[in-house]
DRENTOR-39118 format. One record per residue (C-alpha): residue number from 1; x, y, z. Coordinates in steps of 0.05 Angstrom, whole numbers, plus 5000, padded with zeros to 4 digits. Example, Ala and Ser with C-alpha at 12.3 -4.5 7.8 and 13.67 -1.06 7.14 Angstrom:
// DRENTOR-39118
<num 1	c1 5246	c2 4910	c3 5156>
<num 2	c1 5273	c2 4979	c3 5143>
This chain:
// DRENTOR-39118
<num 1	c1 7916	c2 3724	c3 1866>
<num 2	c1 7891	c2 3653	c3 1856>
<num 3	c1 7839	c2 3663	c3 1911>
<num 4	c1 7817	c2 3727	c3 1877>
<num 5	c1 7808	c2 3690	c3 1812>
<num 6	c1 7768	c2 3636	c3 1846>
<num 7	c1 7724	c2 3689	c3 1878>
<num 8	c1 7712	c2 3722	c3 1811>
<num 9	c1 7696	c2 3655	c3 1779>
<num 10	c1 7646	c2 3635	c3 1832>
<num 11	c1 7614	c2 3703	c3 1829>
<num 12	c1 7608	c2 3700	c3 1754>
<num 13	c1 7580	c2 3629	c3 1757>
<num 14	c1 7527	c2 3652	c3 1806>
<num 15	c1 7509	c2 3710	c3 1761>
<num 16	c1 7505	c2 3664	c3 1700>
<num 17	c1 7461	c2 3614	c3 1737>
<num 18	c1 7416	c2 3669	c3 1761>
<num 19	c1 7412	c2 3699	c3 1691>
<num 20	c1 7400	c2 3632	c3 1658>
<num 21	c1 7345	c2 3608	c3 1704>
<num 22	c1 7306	c2 3669	c3 1729>
<num 23	c1 7242	c2 3637	c3 1703>
<num 24	c1 7251	c2 3578	c3 1751>
<num 25	c1 7247	c2 3623	c3 1812>
<num 26	c1 7190	c2 3662	c3 1780>
<num 27	c1 7151	c2 3598	c3 1765>
<num 28	c1 7161	c2 3573	c3 1837>
<num 29	c1 7138	c2 3640	c3 1865>
<num 30	c1 7076	c2 3637	c3 1821>
<num 31	c1 7061	c2 3565	c3 1843>
<num 32	c1 7067	c2 3583	c3 1916>
<num 33	c1 7022	c2 3644	c3 1906>
<num 34	c1 6970	c2 3601	c3 1872>
<num 35	c1 6974	c2 3547	c3 1926>
<num 36	c1 6967	c2 3601	c3 1979>
<num 37	c1 6897	c2 3616	c3 1953>
<num 38	c1 6877	c2 3543	c3 1966>
<num 39	c1 6908	c2 3544	c3 2035>
<num 40	c1 6874	c2 3609	c3 2052>
<num 41	c1 6806	c2 3582	c3 2030>
<num 42	c1 6817	c2 3519	c3 2071>
<num 43	c1 6835	c2 3559	c3 2133>
<num 44	c1 6775	c2 3605	c3 2126>
<num 45	c1 6728	c2 3544	c3 2119>
<num 46	c1 6760	c2 3511	c3 2180>
<num 47	c1 6754	c2 3573	c3 2223>
<num 48	c1 6688	c2 3604	c3 2201>
<num 49	c1 6643	c2 3554	c3 2165>
<num 50	c1 6578	c2 3541	c3 2202>
<num 51	c1 6595	c2 3467	c3 2213>
<num 52	c1 6659	c2 3431	c3 2227>
<num 53	c1 6689	c2 3400	c3 2163>
<num 54	c1 6739	c2 3344	c3 2156>
<num 55	c1 6802	c2 3377	c3 2126>
<num 56	c1 6815	c2 3314	c3 2085>
<num 57	c1 6749	c2 3325	c3 2048>
<num 58	c1 6771	c2 3395	c3 2030>
<num 59	c1 6837	c2 3370	c3 2003>
<num 60	c1 6803	c2 3316	c3 1961>
<num 61	c1 6752	c2 3366	c3 1937>
<num 62	c1 6806	c2 3414	c3 1915>
<num 63	c1 6842	c2 3358	c3 1878>
<num 64	c1 6778	c2 3337	c3 1842>
<num 65	c1 6764	c2 3409	c3 1823>
<num 66	c1 6833	c2 3417	c3 1792>
<num 67	c1 6828	c2 3353	c3 1752>
<num 68	c1 6757	c2 3370	c3 1729>
<num 69	c1 6786	c2 3429	c3 1691>
<num 70	c1 6827	c2 3382	c3 1646>
<num 71	c1 6784	c2 3333	c3 1606>
<num 72	c1 6732	c2 3278	c3 1614>
<num 73	c1 6783	c2 3223	c3 1625>
<num 74	c1 6831	c2 3251	c3 1677>
<num 75	c1 6807	c2 3234	c3 1747>
<num 76	c1 6827	c2 3242	c3 1819>
<num 77	c1 6810	c2 3178	c3 1858>
<num 78	c1 6802	c2 3173	c3 1933>
<num 79	c1 6835	c2 3111	c3 1964>
<num 80	c1 6772	c2 3067	c3 1963>
<num 81	c1 6757	c2 3084	c3 1890>
<num 82	c1 6830	c2 3070	c3 1872>
<num 83	c1 6827	c2 3003	c3 1908>
<num 84	c1 6766	c2 2983	c3 1868>
<num 85	c1 6798	c2 3004	c3 1802>
<num 86	c1 6861	c2 2963	c3 1817>
<num 87	c1 6821	c2 2900	c3 1834>
<num 88	c1 6767	c2 2910	c3 1780>
<num 89	c1 6772	c2 2852	c3 1730>
<num 90	c1 6725	c2 2820	c3 1680>
<num 91	c1 6697	c2 2774	c3 1733>
<num 92	c1 6632	c2 2777	c3 1771>
<num 93	c1 6602	c2 2836	c3 1808>
<num 94	c1 6535	c2 2863	c3 1831>
<num 95	c1 6508	c2 2916	c3 1784>
<num 96	c1 6456	c2 2935	c3 1733>
<num 97	c1 6493	c2 2911	c3 1671>
<num 98	c1 6517	c2 2970	c3 1630>
<num 99	c1 6582	c2 2994	c3 1600>
<num 100	c1 6588	c2 3069	c3 1609>
<num 101	c1 6633	c2 3127	c3 1589>
<num 102	c1 6634	c2 3202	c3 1602>
<num 103	c1 6611	c2 3244	c3 1543>
<num 104	c1 6607	c2 3319	c3 1547>
<num 105	c1 6606	c2 3316	c3 1623>
<num 106	c1 6549	c2 3265	c3 1629>
<num 107	c1 6550	c2 3191	c3 1646>
<num 108	c1 6531	c2 3158	c3 1580>
<num 109	c1 6510	c2 3086	c3 1565>
<num 110	c1 6556	c2 3054	c3 1513>
<num 111	c1 6517	c2 2989	c3 1513>
<num 112	c1 6473	c2 2949	c3 1560>
<num 113	c1 6497	c2 2878	c3 1573>
<num 114	c1 6452	c2 2821	c3 1550>
<num 115	c1 6399	c2 2795	c3 1599>
<num 116	c1 6414	c2 2844	c3 1655>
<num 117	c1 6371	c2 2894	c3 1694>
<num 118	c1 6392	c2 2951	c3 1647>
<num 119	c1 6376	c2 2908	c3 1587>
<num 120	c1 6307	c2 2889	c3 1613>
<num 121	c1 6292	c2 2962	c3 1628>
<num 122	c1 6305	c2 2975	c3 1554>
<num 123	c1 6363	c2 3023	c3 1565>
<num 124	c1 6398	c2 3039	c3 1499>
<num 125	c1 6467	c2 3063	c3 1477>
<num 126	c1 6469	c2 3139	c3 1480>
<num 127	c1 6422	c2 3144	c3 1540>
<num 128	c1 6448	c2 3193	c3 1592>
<num 129	c1 6444	c2 3173	c3 1665>
<num 130	c1 6431	c2 3243	c3 1694>
<num 131	c1 6417	c2 3223	c3 1766>
<num 132	c1 6436	c2 3166	c3 1813>
<num 133	c1 6396	c2 3163	c3 1877>
<num 134	c1 6370	c2 3233	c3 1863>
<num 135	c1 6440	c2 3264	c3 1855>
<num 136	c1 6463	c2 3294	c3 1790>
<num 137	c1 6518	c2 3258	c3 1752>
<num 138	c1 6541	c2 3321	c3 1716>
<num 139	c1 6617	c2 3321	c3 1717>
<num 140	c1 6618	c2 3260	c3 1763>
<num 141	c1 6681	c2 3220	c3 1751>
<num 142	c1 6666	c2 3154	c3 1719>
<num 143	c1 6696	c2 3110	c3 1774>
<num 144	c1 6653	c2 3144	c3 1827>
<num 145	c1 6591	c2 3135	c3 1783>
<num 146	c1 6607	c2 3060	c3 1775>
<num 147	c1 6616	c2 3055	c3 1850>
<num 148	c1 6546	c2 3083	c3 1860>
<num 149	c1 6515	c2 3037	c3 1809>
<num 150	c1 6547	c2 2974	c3 1835>
<num 151	c1 6529	c2 2941	c3 1900>
<num 152	c1 6506	c2 2876	c3 1932>
<num 153	c1 6462	c2 2834	c3 1887>
<num 154	c1 6389	c2 2841	c3 1908>
<num 155	c1 6396	c2 2913	c3 1930>
<num 156	c1 6363	c2 2969	c3 1890>
<num 157	c1 6388	c2 3032	c3 1857>
<num 158	c1 6346	c2 3090	c3 1831>
<num 159	c1 6369	c2 3126	c3 1768>
<num 160	c1 6342	c2 3178	c3 1721>
<num 161	c1 6357	c2 3171	c3 1647>
<num 162	c1 6351	c2 3220	c3 1589>
<num 163	c1 6343	c2 3199	c3 1517>
<num 164	c1 6348	c2 3243	c3 1455>
<num 165	c1 6282	c2 3248	c3 1419>
<num 166	c1 6275	c2 3225	c3 1347>
<num 167	c1 6253	c2 3297	c3 1334>
<num 168	c1 6318	c2 3335	c3 1341>
<num 169	c1 6281	c2 3398	c3 1361>
<num 170	c1 6243	c2 3365	c3 1418>
<num 171	c1 6267	c2 3360	c3 1490>
<num 172	c1 6303	c2 3298	c3 1514>
<num 173	c1 6257	c2 3245	c3 1543>
<num 174	c1 6271	c2 3230	c3 1617>
<num 175	c1 6252	c2 3168	c3 1655>
<num 176	c1 6259	c2 3147	c3 1729>
<num 177	c1 6280	c2 3075	c3 1739>
<num 178	c1 6288	c2 3031	c3 1800>
<num 179	c1 6333	c2 2972	c3 1784>
<num 180	c1 6351	c2 2912	c3 1826>
<num 181	c1 6425	c2 2895	c3 1823>
<num 182	c1 6444	c2 2826	c3 1799>
<num 183	c1 6508	c2 2785	c3 1795>
<num 184	c1 6537	c2 2807	c3 1728>
<num 185	c1 6580	c2 2759	c3 1688>
<num 186	c1 6614	c2 2798	c3 1633>
<num 187	c1 6644	c2 2766	c3 1571>
<num 188	c1 6695	c2 2802	c3 1528>
<num 189	c1 6697	c2 2759	c3 1464>
<num 190	c1 6641	c2 2722	c3 1428>
<num 191	c1 6645	c2 2684	c3 1362>
<num 192	c1 6610	c2 2637	c3 1313>
<num 193	c1 6610	c2 2619	c3 1239>
<num 194	c1 6565	c2 2662	c3 1194>
<num 195	c1 6568	c2 2611	c3 1138>
<num 196	c1 6613	c2 2554	c3 1117>
<num 197	c1 6672	c2 2601	c3 1102>
<num 198	c1 6660	c2 2666	c3 1141>
<num 199	c1 6677	c2 2672	c3 1215>
<num 200	c1 6650	c2 2726	c3 1262>
<num 201	c1 6683	c2 2752	c3 1325>
<num 202	c1 6654	c2 2806	c3 1369>
<num 203	c1 6701	c2 2839	c3 1419>
<num 204	c1 6658	c2 2870	c3 1473>
<num 205	c1 6715	c2 2905	c3 1509>
<num 206	c1 6791	c2 2902	c3 1510>
<num 207	c1 6811	c2 2871	c3 1577>
<num 208	c1 6869	c2 2831	c3 1604>
<num 209	c1 6836	c2 2767	c3 1578>
<num 210	c1 6815	c2 2791	c3 1509>
<num 211	c1 6877	c2 2767	c3 1473>
<num 212	c1 6875	c2 2696	c3 1500>
<num 213	c1 6800	c2 2692	c3 1485>
<num 214	c1 6810	c2 2720	c3 1416>
<num 215	c1 6864	c2 2667	c3 1403>
<num 216	c1 6816	c2 2613	c3 1425>
<num 217	c1 6761	c2 2641	c3 1380>
<num 218	c1 6807	c2 2644	c3 1319>
<num 219	c1 6832	c2 2572	c3 1330>
<num 220	c1 6761	c2 2546	c3 1336>
<num 221	c1 6736	c2 2583	c3 1275>
<num 222	c1 6796	c2 2561	c3 1233>
<num 223	c1 6780	c2 2490	c3 1254>
<num 224	c1 6710	c2 2499	c3 1226>
<num 225	c1 6736	c2 2522	c3 1158>
<num 226	c1 6740	c2 2598	c3 1165>
<num 227	c1 6770	c2 2631	c3 1104>
<num 228	c1 6749	c2 2704	c3 1120>
<num 229	c1 6732	c2 2743	c3 1183>
<num 230	c1 6683	c2 2796	c3 1205>
<num 231	c1 6711	c2 2832	c3 1266>
<num 232	c1 6655	c2 2868	c3 1302>
<num 233	c1 6677	c2 2927	c3 1346>
<num 234	c1 6610	c2 2962	c3 1349>
<num 235	c1 6592	c2 2988	c3 1418>
<num 236	c1 6663	c2 2972	c3 1442>
<num 237	c1 6684	c2 3028	c3 1490>
<num 238	c1 6757	c2 3009	c3 1489>
<num 239	c1 6800	c2 2984	c3 1546>
<num 240	c1 6873	c2 2964	c3 1548>
<num 241	c1 6922	c2 2991	c3 1496>
<num 242	c1 6964	c2 2928	c3 1503>
<num 243	c1 6905	c2 2884	c3 1484>
<num 244	c1 6890	c2 2926	c3 1422>
<num 245	c1 6963	c2 2922	c3 1401>
<num 246	c1 6968	c2 2847	c3 1413>
<num 247	c1 6906	c2 2832	c3 1372>
<num 248	c1 6930	c2 2878	c3 1315>
<num 249	c1 6995	c2 2839	c3 1314>
<num 250	c1 6957	c2 2776	c3 1294>
<num 251	c1 6940	c2 2808	c3 1226>
<num 252	c1 6999	c2 2856	c3 1212>
<num 253	c1 7070	c2 2836	c3 1192>
<num 254	c1 7137	c2 2865	c3 1173>
<num 255	c1 7142	c2 2911	c3 1234>
<num 256	c1 7085	c2 2955	c3 1209>
<num 257	c1 7065	c2 3012	c3 1253>
<num 258	c1 7002	c2 2998	c3 1295>
<num 259	c1 6998	c2 3062	c3 1336>
<num 260	c1 7043	c2 3113	c3 1368>
<num 261	c1 7033	c2 3160	c3 1427>
<num 262	c1 7060	c2 3230	c3 1436>
<num 263	c1 7056	c2 3279	c3 1495>
<num 264	c1 7092	c2 3339	c3 1523>
<num 265	c1 7148	c2 3296	c3 1553>
<num 266	c1 7197	c2 3260	c3 1507>
<num 267	c1 7187	c2 3195	c3 1547>
<num 268	c1 7113	c2 3195	c3 1528>
<num 269	c1 7131	c2 3183	c3 1455>
<num 270	c1 7123	c2 3108	c3 1443>
<num 271	c1 7116	c2 3067	c3 1380>
<num 272	c1 7079	c2 3002	c3 1378>
<num 273	c1 7096	c2 2959	c3 1317>
<num 274	c1 7078	c2 2891	c3 1290>
<num 275	c1 7126	c2 2832	c3 1291>
<num 276	c1 7162	c2 2804	c3 1231>
<num 277	c1 7106	c2 2756	c3 1215>
<num 278	c1 7033	c2 2747	c3 1235>
<num 279	c1 6993	c2 2682	c3 1240>
<num 280	c1 6934	c2 2711	c3 1202>
<num 281	c1 6969	c2 2761	c3 1156>
<num 282	c1 6933	c2 2734	c3 1094>
<num 283	c1 6863	c2 2725	c3 1123>
<num 284	c1 6812	c2 2774	c3 1091>
<num 285	c1 6782	c2 2818	c3 1145>
<num 286	c1 6725	c2 2868	c3 1150>
<num 287	c1 6719	c2 2910	c3 1213>
<num 288	c1 6652	c2 2937	c3 1237>
<num 289	c1 6648	c2 3004	c3 1274>
<num 290	c1 6594	c2 3051	c3 1299>
<num 291	c1 6591	c2 3117	c3 1336>
<num 292	c1 6600	c2 3081	c3 1403>
<num 293	c1 6666	c2 3048	c3 1383>
<num 294	c1 6722	c2 3084	c3 1420>
<num 295	c1 6794	c2 3082	c3 1445>
<num 296	c1 6826	c2 3013	c3 1438>
<num 297	c1 6774	c2 2992	c3 1385>
<num 298	c1 6795	c2 3053	c3 1344>
<num 299	c1 6868	c2 3033	c3 1351>
<num 300	c1 6854	c2 2966	c3 1318>
<num 301	c1 6810	c2 2996	c3 1264>
<num 302	c1 6860	c2 3052	c3 1250>
<num 303	c1 6918	c2 3003	c3 1244>
<num 304	c1 6879	c2 2958	c3 1197>
<num 305	c1 6855	c2 3017	c3 1154>
<num 306	c1 6921	c2 3055	c3 1149>
<num 307	c1 6960	c2 2992	c3 1133>
<num 308	c1 6907	c2 2973	c3 1081>
<num 309	c1 6898	c2 2907	c3 1117>
<num 310	c1 6823	c2 2908	c3 1126>
<num 311	c1 6760	c2 2944	c3 1103>
<num 312	c1 6722	c2 2987	c3 1154>
<num 313	c1 6646	c2 2985	c3 1149>
<num 314	c1 6593	c2 3022	c3 1189>
<num 315	c1 6592	c2 3091	c3 1221>
<num 316	c1 6646	c2 3140	c3 1241>
<num 317	c1 6673	c2 3120	c3 1309>
<num 318	c1 6671	c2 3163	c3 1372>
<num 319	c1 6743	c2 3190	c3 1373>
<num 320	c1 6778	c2 3179	c3 1439>
<num 321	c1 6852	c2 3186	c3 1426>
<num 322	c1 6880	c2 3202	c3 1494>
<num 323	c1 6926	c2 3160	c3 1538>
<num 324	c1 6918	c2 3159	c3 1613>
<num 325	c1 6971	c2 3141	c3 1665>
<num 326	c1 6952	c2 3117	c3 1735>
<num 327	c1 6996	c2 3153	c3 1786>
<num 328	c1 6991	c2 3130	c3 1859>
<num 329	c1 6996	c2 3185	c3 1912>
<num 330	c1 7025	c2 3185	c3 1982>
<num 331	c1 6959	c2 3173	c3 2019>
<num 332	c1 6938	c2 3114	c3 1974>
<num 333	c1 6894	c2 3159	c3 1931>
<num 334	c1 6913	c2 3164	c3 1858>
<num 335	c1 6912	c2 3209	c3 1797>
<num 336	c1 6891	c2 3183	c3 1729>
<num 337	c1 6922	c2 3235	c3 1683>
<num 338	c1 6920	c2 3244	c3 1608>
<num 339	c1 6993	c2 3245	c3 1589>
<num 340	c1 6992	c2 3235	c3 1514>
<num 341	c1 6950	c2 3226	c3 1452>
<num 342	c1 6954	c2 3167	c3 1405>
<num 343	c1 6961	c2 3172	c3 1330>
<num 344	c1 6944	c2 3123	c3 1275>
<num 345	c1 7001	c2 3097	c3 1231>
<num 346	c1 6989	c2 3153	c3 1180>
<num 347	c1 6999	c2 3205	c3 1235>
<num 348	c1 6926	c2 3223	c3 1244>
<num 349	c1 6897	c2 3242	c3 1312>
<num 350	c1 6825	c2 3221	c3 1316>
<num 351	c1 6808	c2 3259	c3 1380>
<num 352	c1 6734	c2 3276	c3 1382>
<num 353	c1 6716	c2 3349	c3 1373>
<num 354	c1 6643	c2 3359	c3 1390>
<num 355	c1 6642	c2 3432	c3 1369>
<num 356	c1 6667	c2 3419	c3 1298>
<num 357	c1 6638	c2 3348	c3 1295>
<num 358	c1 6705	c2 3318	c3 1275>
<num 359	c1 6746	c2 3259	c3 1299>
<num 360	c1 6739	c2 3184	c3 1299>
<num 361	c1 6755	c2 3133	c3 1246>
<num 362	c1 6717	c2 3146	c3 1181>
<num 363	c1 6694	c2 3080	c3 1151>
<num 364	c1 6714	c2 3059	c3 1081>
<num 365	c1 6641	c2 3041	c3 1069>
<num 366	c1 6589	c2 3079	c3 1109>
<num 367	c1 6525	c2 3043	c3 1130>
<num 368	c1 6479	c2 3083	c3 1175>
<num 369	c1 6429	c2 3049	c3 1221>
<num 370	c1 6366	c2 3083	c3 1247>
<num 371	c1 6354	c2 3087	c3 1322>
<num 372	c1 6293	c2 3042	c3 1316>
<num 373	c1 6331	c2 2989	c3 1277>
<num 374	c1 6389	c2 2995	c3 1326>
<num 375	c1 6341	c2 2980	c3 1383>
<num 376	c1 6313	c2 2919	c3 1348>
<num 377	c1 6382	c2 2892	c3 1334>
<num 378	c1 6403	c2 2901	c3 1406>
<num 379	c1 6341	c2 2863	c3 1428>
<num 380	c1 6361	c2 2807	c3 1381>
<num 381	c1 6431	c2 2805	c3 1412>
<num 382	c1 6470	c2 2741	c3 1421>
<num 383	c1 6454	c2 2694	c3 1479>
<num 384	c1 6394	c2 2734	c3 1501>
<num 385	c1 6322	c2 2721	c3 1519>
<num 386	c1 6288	c2 2788	c3 1520>
<num 387	c1 6227	c2 2782	c3 1566>
<num 388	c1 6160	c2 2793	c3 1533>
<num 389	c1 6185	c2 2783	c3 1462>
<num 390	c1 6167	c2 2726	c3 1415>
<num 391	c1 6222	c2 2676	c3 1427>
<num 392	c1 6279	c2 2722	c3 1409>
<num 393	c1 6335	c2 2691	c3 1449>
<num 394	c1 6388	c2 2673	c3 1399>
<num 395	c1 6449	c2 2631	c3 1411>
<num 396	c1 6502	c2 2658	c3 1364>
<num 397	c1 6448	c2 2681	c3 1317>
<num 398	c1 6418	c2 2612	c3 1307>
<num 399	c1 6356	c2 2612	c3 1352>
<num 400	c1 6347	c2 2573	c3 1417>
<num 401	c1 6403	c2 2524	c3 1418>
<num 402	c1 6372	c2 2468	c3 1459>
<num 403	c1 6318	c2 2452	c3 1510>
<num 404	c1 6363	c2 2473	c3 1567>
<num 405	c1 6368	c2 2544	c3 1538>
<num 406	c1 6293	c2 2547	c3 1531>
<num 407	c1 6281	c2 2526	c3 1603>
<num 408	c1 6330	c2 2578	c3 1628>
<num 409	c1 6292	c2 2634	c3 1593>
<num 410	c1 6246	c2 2670	c3 1641>
<num 411	c1 6185	c2 2665	c3 1598>
<num 412	c1 6202	c2 2597	c3 1569>
<num 413	c1 6128	c2 2580	c3 1573>
<num 414	c1 6119	c2 2621	c3 1510>
<num 415	c1 6167	c2 2576	c3 1473>
<num 416	c1 6123	c2 2519	c3 1449>
<num 417	c1 6181	c2 2480	c3 1420>
<num 418	c1 6247	c2 2491	c3 1387>
<num 419	c1 6218	c2 2489	c3 1317>
<num 420	c1 6169	c2 2545	c3 1332>
<num 421	c1 6224	c2 2587	c3 1365>
<num 422	c1 6269	c2 2581	c3 1304>
<num 423	c1 6211	c2 2597	c3 1257>
<num 424	c1 6191	c2 2659	c3 1296>
<num 425	c1 6262	c2 2683	c3 1299>
<num 426	c1 6272	c2 2675	c3 1224>
<num 427	c1 6206	c2 2710	c3 1208>
<num 428	c1 6213	c2 2770	c3 1256>
<num 429	c1 6288	c2 2781	c3 1258>
<num 430	c1 6310	c2 2851	c3 1235>
<num 431	c1 6364	c2 2856	c3 1183>
<num 432	c1 6434	c2 2875	c3 1206>
<num 433	c1 6452	c2 2915	c3 1144>
<num 434	c1 6523	c2 2930	c3 1168>
<num 435	c1 6538	c2 2857	c3 1178>
<num 436	c1 6505	c2 2839	c3 1112>
<num 437	c1 6548	c2 2889	c3 1075>
<num 438	c1 6611	c2 2860	c3 1107>
<num 439	c1 6593	c2 2790	c3 1085>
<num 440	c1 6577	c2 2814	c3 1014>
<num 441	c1 6646	c2 2847	c3 1010>
<num 442	c1 6682	c2 2784	c3 1031>
<num 443	c1 6642	c2 2742	c3 0981>
<num 444	c1 6655	c2 2792	c3 0926>
<num 445	c1 6729	c2 2789	c3 0941>
<num 446	c1 6728	c2 2714	c3 0935>
<num 447	c1 6691	c2 2717	c3 0869>
<num 448	c1 6738	c2 2770	c3 0841>
<num 449	c1 6798	c2 2730	c3 0864>
<num 450	c1 6775	c2 2671	c3 0822>
<num 451	c1 6769	c2 2712	c3 0758>
<num 452	c1 6821	c2 2697	c3 0705>
<num 453	c1 6824	c2 2757	c3 0657>
<num 454	c1 6849	c2 2742	c3 0587>
<num 455	c1 6830	c2 2668	c3 0589>
């Protein structure tokens, strides 16, 4: 009798399990059927294609095709690309000197780096690189594109760029360029005093060294009498989430929310909060953004805005609110997969929606800059000598710093002396209206703070 009961119990258990999880078997059957299509295609290619093909190439091609259906930021990386990504730091490398991103399937310039081949070729933010060595970059994953652009200093690379016309109804303007790669030395933080009380820090990109360099900048500026700060995140394409969080913690206190992430899996929900106190929690701050500010730069701006810790000035930012995880695979290739989206402290997702023209951080005070003025401001960039211009290399916005800087400039023969260089710079320099507005706000705050109503 006992054995009969056991038999009934086991039978019932099996029935319950089968009834509770029929979808598991169904899902597995569906997956195998879908994979069978890929296997069948591979076998037909191996048996009947006109030339012999390496099966590994077919596997990698299938993986890239699957990931390409997801978004601009998920990527399948072959072993050599993955190796480069793992070892890629803000050091020195041979390249043309641009920061790029993928926008609507095309490789897009975020900003050219000062005094590099791309800079001298007058490439601008927003330019699309539509061909590299004659091959289209449409839907090319960004790491492969970077691999093609980089190489041994002294070697050349041919690219084709496309720039949107000032006339919105006209076709994009294309240009073929042959650039010689150089040793690129990238900086991630730059700083100087704007006046006796106002400091300025520009974060070019959020890297593993950004926080330590930012700390160094803040200490130096405080030592020079800084009482307010302009934080420039224009043209910043993002970078490490950890760097954005660490820099935000310097200004936010009382465990305030900085950012949180949420995905399909419960473990992808993470909160990133400030500490109990912050070294610069009372320092007045204005943050500058433009349409090329993305990702980690938007995390900092969103945290400052939602916590009413700083004023945001400029243009609406790009809107990249996705989190990627790097997943190594068995053959040393890897999958960079979007696993979550991040949300500002108020619960807002700022993910870019091109169709509806939404997303990004909306500035508290909007200041638009024309394309022509943007070009002039870029040419006037810090620590740059732009060949063929009238002594426009500026050291932290103050003209040629010394004779050594003038001699290092390629066309230093045009610089008669330091006095002339400074005079030319002062006369011809375009106005940075976004920066001017930020300084005005900080000065107004100081004046208002000194008012004594009722006395």
